[in-house]
C-alpha positions as CSV (number, residue, x, y, z in Angstrom):
1,M,133.4,-180.8,-31.5
2,E,132.5,-179.9,-34.9
3,N,135.7,-177.9,-36.0
4,Q,138.0,-181.4,-34.6
5,I,135.6,-183.4,-37.0
6,E,135.6,-181.4,-40.1
7,Q,140.2,-180.5,-39.4
8,Q,139.8,-184.2,-39.2
9,E,138.1,-185.7,-41.8
10,S,139.7,-182.6,-44.6
11,T,142.8,-184.8,-43.3
12,N,141.6,-187.9,-43.8
13,E,140.9,-186.9,-47.1
14,K,144.5,-185.5,-48.0
15,K,145.9,-188.8,-47.1
16,P,145.9,-191.1,-50.3
17,F,147.2,-188.6,-52.0
18,F,150.3,-188.6,-50.1
19,N,149.8,-192.1,-50.9
20,V,150.1,-192.3,-53.4
21,F,153.1,-189.7,-54.0
22,I,155.2,-191.5,-51.7
23,I,154.3,-195.1,-54.0
24,I,155.4,-193.5,-57.0
25,A,158.6,-192.2,-55.0
26,I,160.1,-195.6,-53.6
27,I,159.4,-197.2,-57.5
28,A,161.1,-194.4,-58.1
29,V,164.1,-194.5,-56.3
30,L,163.6,-198.4,-56.6
31,A,164.6,-198.9,-60.6
32,F,166.9,-195.7,-60.4
33,A,168.6,-198.2,-57.9
34,G,168.1,-201.3,-60.1
35,Y,169.1,-199.8,-63.3
36,M,173.1,-198.3,-60.9
37,I,172.9,-201.7,-59.7
38,F,172.1,-204.1,-63.3
39,G,171.5,-201.9,-65.7
40,K,175.4,-201.4,-66.2
41,K,176.1,-205.2,-66.2
42,I,173.3,-206.7,-68.4
43,A,174.0,-203.9,-71.8
44,P,176.3,-205.2,-73.2
45,K,179.8,-203.9,-73.7
46,P,182.4,-203.6,-76.9
47,T,185.0,-206.4,-76.3
48,N,188.8,-205.9,-77.6
49,T,189.4,-209.4,-78.7
50,G,188.2,-211.3,-82.2
51,T,188.4,-214.7,-83.3
52,A,190.0,-216.5,-86.3
53,T,187.6,-219.6,-87.8
54,L,189.9,-221.8,-90.1
55,S,189.5,-224.6,-92.3
56,W,192.2,-227.0,-93.9
57,N,192.3,-230.3,-96.0
58,A,191.7,-233.4,-94.0
59,N,194.8,-234.8,-93.8
60,T,194.3,-238.8,-95.2
61,E,196.4,-240.6,-94.2
62,S,195.3,-243.6,-91.6
63,D,197.8,-242.7,-89.2
64,L,196.1,-240.3,-88.9
65,A,196.8,-238.8,-84.3
66,G,195.5,-235.0,-84.2
67,Y,197.1,-231.4,-86.0
68,R,198.1,-228.8,-84.3
69,I,197.9,-224.7,-84.8
70,Y,200.8,-222.5,-84.6
71,Y,200.0,-219.0,-85.3
72,G,201.8,-215.2,-83.6
73,I,201.5,-212.1,-84.7
74,S,204.6,-211.9,-87.4
75,P,205.1,-214.6,-89.9
76,R,206.3,-217.9,-88.8
77,T,210.4,-217.6,-89.8
78,D,211.3,-221.4,-90.9
79,K,208.8,-224.5,-92.9
80,C,208.7,-226.6,-89.8
81,P,207.9,-227.2,-86.7
82,P,209.1,-225.2,-84.0
83,G,209.0,-223.1,-87.3
84,G,208.9,-219.5,-84.8
85,Y,205.6,-218.9,-83.9
86,P,204.3,-218.0,-80.1
87,G,201.4,-220.2,-80.2
88,K,200.4,-223.5,-80.8
89,I,197.6,-225.3,-79.4
90,D,197.4,-229.1,-79.8
91,I,193.8,-229.7,-81.1
92,G,193.9,-233.4,-81.3
93,K,191.1,-235.0,-84.5
94,T,188.4,-232.6,-84.3
95,D,185.1,-233.4,-85.2
96,T,184.3,-233.3,-88.7
97,P,187.2,-234.9,-90.1
98,D,186.1,-234.1,-92.9
99,K,186.9,-230.8,-92.9
100,P,188.5,-229.8,-90.2
101,A,187.9,-226.2,-88.9
102,Y,188.9,-225.2,-85.7
103,T,187.8,-221.1,-83.5
104,L,191.3,-219.4,-82.3
105,K,189.0,-217.0,-79.7
106,E,190.3,-214.1,-77.7
107,L,192.8,-212.7,-80.1
108,E,193.6,-209.1,-80.3
109,N,191.5,-206.7,-82.1
110,G,193.0,-204.3,-84.3
111,K,196.8,-206.8,-84.7
112,T,197.0,-209.5,-87.6
113,Y,197.6,-213.0,-87.0
114,Y,199.5,-215.4,-88.9
115,F,198.5,-219.3,-88.9
116,S,199.4,-222.6,-90.2
117,I,198.8,-225.8,-89.6
118,S,200.4,-229.3,-88.6
119,S,198.7,-233.4,-88.4
120,Y,200.3,-235.8,-86.3
121,D,200.7,-239.3,-86.3
122,T,201.0,-242.2,-84.3
123,S,204.2,-242.5,-84.2
124,G,204.7,-238.8,-83.2
125,N,205.5,-237.9,-86.1
126,E,204.6,-234.5,-87.2
127,S,204.7,-233.3,-90.6
128,C,206.1,-229.4,-91.7
129,F,203.7,-226.3,-91.7
130,S,200.5,-225.8,-93.9
131,D,200.3,-223.1,-95.8
132,E,200.7,-219.7,-93.5
133,M,197.5,-218.5,-93.4
134,N,196.8,-214.1,-92.6
135,K,194.2,-212.1,-90.1
136,T,193.6,-209.3,-89.3
137,I,190.8,-209.7,-85.9
138,E,188.1,-207.0,-86.0
139,S,185.6,-208.1,-83.2
140,A,181.8,-207.5,-83.5
141,S,180.1,-204.4,-82.3
142,L,177.5,-205.9,-80.1
143,Y,175.1,-203.0,-80.2
């Protein structure tokens, strides 16, 4: 009987160490699983797009209705719209009428874009293009 009691006591002494080992192993597995599931989604990824912020002198005509931005990866083909640009954004009036500006997003990294701006009035008359601007898009690294 005494032998059985000693054997039972020695078995009980090993349990706390075994329990700590199990707990550490579970934490390690959960940490690894969390990294595999969430780690790659949380880390910032480099992007293949960038932006171009355009600003221009305000049109001071009293019947100004808004602005249009024309853009493309090749220079324009005429002095007035449509003028050969494939892209056009009607931005209306800007939030800062004295210093109009607009940021184009998701422009392809590594390409040079050409931009011109026109204004239009409340009757629908549109001006010819502003001077042409260009920018080579380089996205900022997120790392």
